[in-house]
C-alpha positions as CSV (number, residue, x, y, z in Angstrom):
1,X,107.2,-267.7,-14.9
2,X,107.8,-271.0,-16.7
3,X,106.4,-274.3,-15.7
4,X,109.5,-275.3,-13.8
5,X,109.4,-272.1,-11.8
6,X,105.8,-272.6,-11.0
7,X,106.4,-276.1,-9.7
8,X,109.3,-275.0,-7.5
9,X,107.2,-272.1,-6.1
10,X,104.3,-274.4,-5.5
11,X,106.6,-276.9,-3.6
12,X,108.1,-274.1,-1.5
13,X,104.6,-272.8,-0.7
14,X,103.4,-276.2,0.3
15,X,106.5,-276.8,2.5
16,X,105.9,-273.4,4.1
17,X,102.3,-274.2,4.9
18,X,103.4,-277.6,6.3
19,X,106.0,-275.9,8.5
20,X,103.4,-273.4,9.7
21,X,100.9,-276.2,10.6
22,X,103.6,-278.1,12.5
23,X,104.7,-275.0,14.4
24,X,101.1,-273.9,15.2
25,X,100.2,-277.4,16.4
26,X,103.1,-277.6,18.8
27,X,102.5,-274.1,20.1
28,X,98.8,-274.8,20.8
29,X,99.7,-278.1,22.5
30,X,102.3,-276.3,24.6
31,X,99.8,-273.6,25.7
32,X,97.3,-276.3,26.8
33,X,100.0,-278.3,28.5
34,X,101.3,-275.2,30.4
35,X,97.9,-274.4,31.8
36,X,97.3,-278.0,32.8
37,X,100.6,-278.2,34.8
38,X,99.9,-274.7,36.2
39,X,96.5,-276.0,37.4
40,X,98.3,-278.9,39.2
41,X,100.5,-276.4,41.0
42,X,97.5,-274.3,42.0
43,X,95.8,-277.3,43.5
44,X,99.0,-278.4,45.3
45,X,98.7,-278.5,49.1
46,X,101.2,-276.7,51.3
47,X,102.6,-274.7,48.4
48,X,105.8,-272.8,49.1
49,X,107.4,-269.9,47.3
50,X,109.5,-272.1,45.0
51,X,106.2,-273.7,43.8
52,X,104.9,-270.2,43.0
53,X,108.0,-269.5,40.9
54,X,107.4,-272.7,39.0
55,X,103.8,-271.8,38.5
56,X,104.9,-268.4,37.2
57,X,107.4,-270.1,34.8
58,X,104.6,-272.3,33.4
59,X,102.3,-269.4,32.8
60,X,105.2,-267.6,31.2
61,X,105.5,-270.5,28.7
62,X,101.8,-270.2,28.0
63,X,101.9,-266.5,27.3
64,X,105.1,-266.7,25.4
65,X,103.8,-269.5,23.1
66,X,100.6,-267.6,22.6
67,X,102.5,-264.4,21.5
68,X,104.6,-266.5,19.1
69,X,101.5,-268.1,17.7
70,X,99.9,-264.7,17.0
71,X,103.0,-263.2,15.5
72,X,103.5,-266.2,13.2
73,X,100.0,-265.9,11.8
74,X,99.8,-262.1,11.7
75,X,102.7,-260.5,9.9
76,X,101.4,-257.0,10.3
77,X,101.7,-257.0,14.1
78,X,105.4,-255.9,14.4
79,X,105.2,-255.3,18.1
80,X,104.1,-258.9,18.7
81,X,107.2,-260.1,17.0
82,X,109.5,-258.4,19.5
83,X,107.6,-259.1,22.7
84,X,108.4,-262.8,22.7
85,X,112.1,-261.9,22.5
86,X,111.6,-259.9,25.7
87,X,110.3,-263.0,27.5
88,X,113.6,-264.8,26.8
89,X,115.0,-262.4,29.5
90,X,112.9,-264.1,32.1
91,X,113.7,-267.8,31.8
92,X,117.2,-267.6,33.2
93,X,116.4,-265.4,36.2
94,X,113.3,-267.4,37.1
95,X,115.3,-270.7,37.1
96,X,118.0,-269.1,39.2
97,X,115.4,-267.8,41.7
98,X,113.7,-271.2,41.8
99,X,116.9,-273.0,42.7
100,X,117.9,-270.3,45.2
101,X,114.6,-270.8,47.0
102,X,114.5,-274.6,46.9
103,X,118.0,-274.7,48.3
104,X,117.4,-272.1,51.0
105,X,116.1,-272.7,54.5
106,X,114.3,-269.4,54.6
107,X,112.2,-269.7,51.4
108,X,112.0,-265.9,51.2
109,X,111.6,-264.1,47.9
110,X,113.0,-261.0,49.4
111,X,116.2,-262.8,50.3
112,X,116.6,-264.2,46.8
113,X,116.3,-260.8,45.1
114,X,113.6,-260.1,42.6
115,X,115.9,-257.4,41.1
116,X,117.0,-260.2,38.7
117,X,113.8,-259.4,36.8
118,X,114.6,-255.7,36.3
119,X,116.3,-256.1,32.9
120,X,113.1,-257.7,31.5
121,X,111.0,-254.7,32.5
122,X,113.6,-252.2,31.2
123,X,113.8,-253.8,27.8
124,X,110.0,-254.2,27.7
125,X,109.5,-250.5,28.1
126,X,112.1,-249.7,25.5
127,X,110.6,-252.2,23.1
128,X,107.3,-250.2,23.1
129,X,109.2,-247.3,21.8
130,X,111.8,-248.9,19.5
131,X,110.1,-252.1,18.3
132,X,110.7,-251.1,14.7
133,X,114.4,-250.3,15.2
134,X,116.5,-253.1,13.6
135,X,119.6,-252.3,15.7
136,X,117.5,-252.5,18.9
137,X,116.1,-255.9,17.7
138,X,119.6,-257.3,17.3
139,X,120.6,-256.0,20.7
140,X,117.5,-257.4,22.4
141,X,118.0,-260.9,20.7
142,X,121.6,-261.0,21.8
143,X,120.8,-259.9,25.3
144,X,118.3,-262.7,25.7
145,X,120.9,-265.3,24.7
146,X,123.6,-263.8,26.9
147,X,121.2,-263.6,29.8
148,X,120.0,-267.2,29.5
149,X,123.6,-268.5,29.2
150,X,124.9,-266.4,32.1
151,X,122.0,-267.5,34.4
152,X,122.7,-271.2,33.5
153,X,126.2,-270.6,34.8
154,X,125.0,-269.0,38.0
155,X,122.5,-271.8,38.5
156,X,125.3,-274.4,38.1
157,X,127.3,-272.6,40.7
158,X,124.3,-272.8,43.1
159,X,123.8,-276.5,42.4
160,X,127.5,-277.2,43.1
161,X,127.3,-275.5,46.5
162,X,124.0,-277.3,47.3
163,X,125.6,-280.7,46.5
164,X,128.4,-280.0,49.0
165,X,126.0,-278.6,51.5
166,X,123.6,-281.6,51.7
167,X,126.6,-283.9,52.4
168,X,127.1,-281.8,55.6
169,X,123.4,-281.7,56.5
170,X,121.8,-285.0,55.5
171,X,122.4,-288.7,55.7
172,X,120.6,-289.2,52.4
173,X,120.5,-287.5,49.0
174,X,117.5,-289.0,47.2
175,X,114.9,-286.4,46.1
176,X,117.0,-283.5,47.5
177,X,120.1,-283.6,45.2
178,X,118.3,-281.7,42.4
179,X,119.8,-283.9,39.7
180,X,116.8,-283.1,37.5
181,X,117.6,-279.4,37.7
182,X,121.2,-280.1,36.6
183,X,119.9,-281.9,33.6
184,X,117.4,-279.1,33.0
185,X,120.2,-276.5,33.0
186,X,122.3,-278.6,30.6
187,X,119.4,-278.9,28.3
188,X,118.9,-275.1,28.5
189,X,122.5,-274.5,27.6
190,X,122.1,-276.6,24.4
191,X,118.9,-274.7,23.5
192,X,120.5,-271.4,24.1
193,X,123.5,-272.5,22.0
194,X,121.1,-273.4,19.2
195,X,119.2,-270.1,19.5
196,X,122.6,-268.3,19.4
197,X,123.5,-270.0,16.2
198,X,120.1,-269.1,14.7
199,X,120.4,-265.4,15.8
200,X,123.9,-265.1,14.3
201,X,122.9,-266.7,11.0
202,X,119.6,-264.7,10.8
203,X,120.7,-261.3,12.0
204,X,124.2,-261.1,10.6
205,X,124.0,-263.3,7.5
206,X,120.3,-263.2,6.7
207,X,120.2,-267.0,6.7
208,X,116.9,-268.5,7.9
209,X,116.8,-272.1,9.1
210,X,113.8,-274.2,10.0
211,X,112.6,-273.9,13.6
212,X,110.6,-277.1,13.7
213,X,113.2,-278.6,16.1
214,X,112.7,-275.7,18.5
215,X,108.9,-276.1,18.6
216,X,109.2,-279.8,19.3
217,X,111.5,-279.0,22.3
218,X,108.9,-276.7,23.9
219,X,106.3,-279.3,25.0
220,X,109.1,-281.7,26.0
221,X,110.6,-278.9,28.1
222,X,107.3,-278.1,29.7
223,X,106.6,-281.7,30.6
224,X,110.0,-282.1,32.2
225,X,109.8,-279.1,34.5
226,X,106.1,-279.6,35.3
227,X,106.5,-283.2,36.3
228,X,109.7,-282.9,38.3
229,X,108.8,-279.5,39.7
230,X,105.5,-280.9,41.1
231,X,107.3,-284.0,42.6
232,X,110.1,-281.9,44.2
233,X,109.8,-282.1,47.9
234,X,110.8,-279.4,50.4
235,X,114.5,-280.0,51.1
236,X,114.8,-278.4,54.5
237,X,111.7,-279.8,56.0
238,X,112.5,-281.0,59.5
239,X,112.3,-284.8,60.3
240,X,112.4,-285.2,64.0
241,X,114.1,-288.3,65.4
242,X,111.4,-290.2,67.2
243,X,111.7,-292.6,70.1
244,X,115.3,-291.9,70.8
245,X,116.9,-291.1,74.1
246,X,120.6,-290.5,74.6
247,X,122.0,-292.6,77.4
248,X,124.7,-291.1,79.5
249,X,127.9,-293.1,79.7
250,X,131.6,-292.8,79.2
251,X,132.8,-292.9,75.6
252,X,136.4,-293.9,76.2
253,X,135.8,-297.5,75.2
254,X,134.3,-296.6,71.8
255,X,136.6,-297.1,68.9
256,X,136.4,-294.9,65.7
257,X,134.6,-296.5,62.8
258,X,135.6,-296.0,59.2
259,X,137.5,-292.8,59.9
260,X,141.0,-291.5,59.2
261,X,143.4,-290.7,62.0
262,X,142.0,-287.7,63.9
263,X,143.9,-284.4,63.7
264,X,145.2,-282.7,66.8
265,X,144.2,-279.3,65.7
266,X,141.2,-277.8,63.9
267,X,141.3,-277.5,60.1
268,X,142.1,-274.3,58.2
269,X,138.5,-273.2,58.0
270,X,137.9,-273.7,61.8
271,X,140.9,-272.1,63.5
272,X,138.9,-269.1,64.7
273,X,135.9,-271.2,65.9
274,X,137.1,-271.6,69.5
275,X,136.5,-275.4,69.4
276,X,139.6,-277.2,70.5
277,X,140.8,-280.8,70.0
278,X,139.7,-281.9,73.5
279,X,136.2,-280.6,72.8
280,X,136.0,-282.2,69.5
281,X,137.2,-285.5,71.0
282,X,134.3,-285.4,73.5
283,X,131.8,-284.5,70.8
284,X,133.0,-287.2,68.6
285,X,132.6,-289.7,71.4
286,X,129.0,-288.7,71.8
287,X,128.4,-289.0,68.1
288,X,129.9,-292.5,68.1
289,X,127.9,-293.5,71.1
290,X,124.7,-292.2,69.5
291,X,125.4,-294.3,66.4
292,X,126.8,-297.5,67.9
293,X,124.7,-297.9,71.1
294,X,121.5,-296.1,70.1
295,X,121.7,-297.0,66.4
296,X,120.6,-293.6,65.3
297,X,121.7,-294.4,61.8
298,X,118.6,-296.6,61.4
299,X,116.5,-293.4,60.9
300,X,116.6,-293.1,57.1
301,X,115.8,-289.4,57.2
302,X,118.4,-288.6,59.8
303,X,119.7,-285.0,59.4
304,X,122.3,-282.9,61.1
305,X,119.5,-280.8,62.6
306,X,117.8,-283.8,64.1
307,X,121.0,-285.2,65.5
308,X,121.9,-281.8,66.9
309,X,118.6,-281.5,68.7
310,X,118.9,-284.9,70.3
311,X,122.5,-284.6,71.4
312,X,122.1,-280.9,72.4
313,X,125.2,-280.1,70.4
314,X,125.3,-277.1,68.0
315,X,125.2,-278.1,64.4
316,X,128.3,-276.2,63.5
317,X,130.2,-278.0,66.3
318,X,129.2,-281.4,64.9
319,X,130.2,-280.3,61.4
320,X,133.6,-279.1,62.5
321,X,134.2,-282.2,64.6
322,X,133.4,-284.5,61.7
323,X,135.2,-282.5,59.0
324,X,138.3,-281.5,61.0
325,X,138.7,-284.2,63.6
326,X,137.3,-287.3,62.0
327,X,137.8,-286.3,58.3
328,X,134.2,-287.3,57.5
329,X,131.2,-285.5,56.0
330,X,128.0,-286.0,58.0
331,X,126.7,-288.1,55.0
332,X,129.7,-290.5,55.0
333,X,129.8,-290.7,58.8
334,X,126.2,-291.9,59.1
335,X,126.3,-294.2,56.0
336,X,129.5,-295.9,57.2
337,X,127.5,-297.3,60.2
338,X,124.7,-298.4,57.8
339,X,127.2,-300.3,55.7
340,X,128.7,-302.0,58.7
341,X,125.3,-302.8,60.1
342,X,124.4,-304.4,56.7
343,X,127.6,-306.5,56.8
344,X,126.9,-307.6,60.4
345,X,123.4,-308.7,59.3
346,X,125.0,-310.8,56.5
347,X,127.4,-312.4,58.9
348,X,124.4,-313.5,61.1
349,X,122.9,-315.2,58.0
350,X,120.0,-312.8,57.7
351,X,120.4,-312.9,53.9
352,X,118.9,-316.4,53.9
353,X,115.6,-315.1,55.3
354,X,115.4,-311.6,53.8
355,X,116.2,-310.0,50.5
356,X,119.3,-307.8,50.2
357,X,117.2,-304.7,49.6
358,X,115.0,-305.6,52.7
359,X,118.2,-305.8,54.8
360,X,119.4,-302.5,53.4
361,X,116.1,-300.7,54.3
362,X,116.4,-302.2,57.8
363,X,119.8,-300.7,58.1
364,X,118.7,-297.1,57.3
365,X,119.0,-296.9,53.5
366,X,116.0,-295.5,51.7
367,X,116.6,-296.6,48.1
368,X,118.2,-299.4,46.1
369,X,120.4,-297.0,44.0
370,X,121.8,-295.2,47.1
371,X,122.5,-298.5,48.9
372,X,124.4,-300.0,46.0
373,X,126.3,-296.7,45.4
374,X,127.3,-296.2,49.0
375,X,128.1,-299.9,49.7
376,X,130.5,-300.0,46.7
377,X,132.0,-296.7,47.9
378,X,133.0,-298.1,51.3
379,X,133.8,-301.7,50.2
380,X,134.9,-301.4,46.5
381,X,132.4,-304.1,45.8
382,X,128.7,-304.4,45.0
383,X,126.6,-306.3,47.6
384,X,126.4,-309.4,45.4
385,X,130.2,-309.4,44.9
386,X,130.7,-309.0,48.6
387,X,128.6,-312.0,49.4
388,X,130.4,-314.2,46.9
389,X,133.8,-313.3,48.4
């Protein structure tokens, strides 16, 4: 080997050692980080099943990173090189199970279906027998990518249903809309796409690219899910409406507020419900009275369940009345009263003595962002623009 070849070889060797040091450093940091977040979840009070799934996910990261660390530094352990690929079959199902639990009223693992984890156990058993088989390695790597991508799609479907469902169940969306999970899934799709490209290049064309970007993503990913997962509150925890008593009176003098013209017949999805137009008219009158006279909208955590209990009207009857008769979701129905209450407070000159955000909180809103978004939705103006005009 001439001097030029020695220099090139030395540079490649130095670069390889540098890459190994970077990868090892991020892996060790990721392992420590995973255990720290797992410890937070273990110490969390009133843990629910979705928290246990998040805890399992964090421990999975720790074990996965440890196996990768061992395989990178011990070339002779061929079995350890294939075991981490098996773990890629768990990430998608665990995310799907977590979202299923957090968006479910039952919080039951049995209802969610732990059978989603079966492919991982099957491939793990086969891996013990065929870990040196090149064809099986390619099948396993491809299966991990396909599984992760498919479960991202399934999770997106769940989140879409959840977004629609909370509009029918709650008068607020902050901390229950799972926007952080949507961003997480989008990030996973990008990661799986990157892994897919690497698998294709490496397995089919024998082209190996640097994985430093991937090892940098791991601690960022762990921080994201650990922080937001720990902060995530129970969505279907019941907030009873306190100090509220429905007064009995006639509702004929109450005019509809911010609604479209009522339909005479139930909508397509309610034709078999047995609730007719006269019944919906009576229910709608009670709903309006509860909002206008008793100012029930002032409860920032008002939910369909709480309203149903106070009015002694089944939840599905309220939903049908609002959707089919008034052409409103529960979310829009309640917030229309909050917007009108805020406008009335402005007309009285309260803005001179209180801040706009303070007035918004007094009218039932529970965050600045939701207030601005909802106010503009109903008035086509921001609060500041509305005051100027």
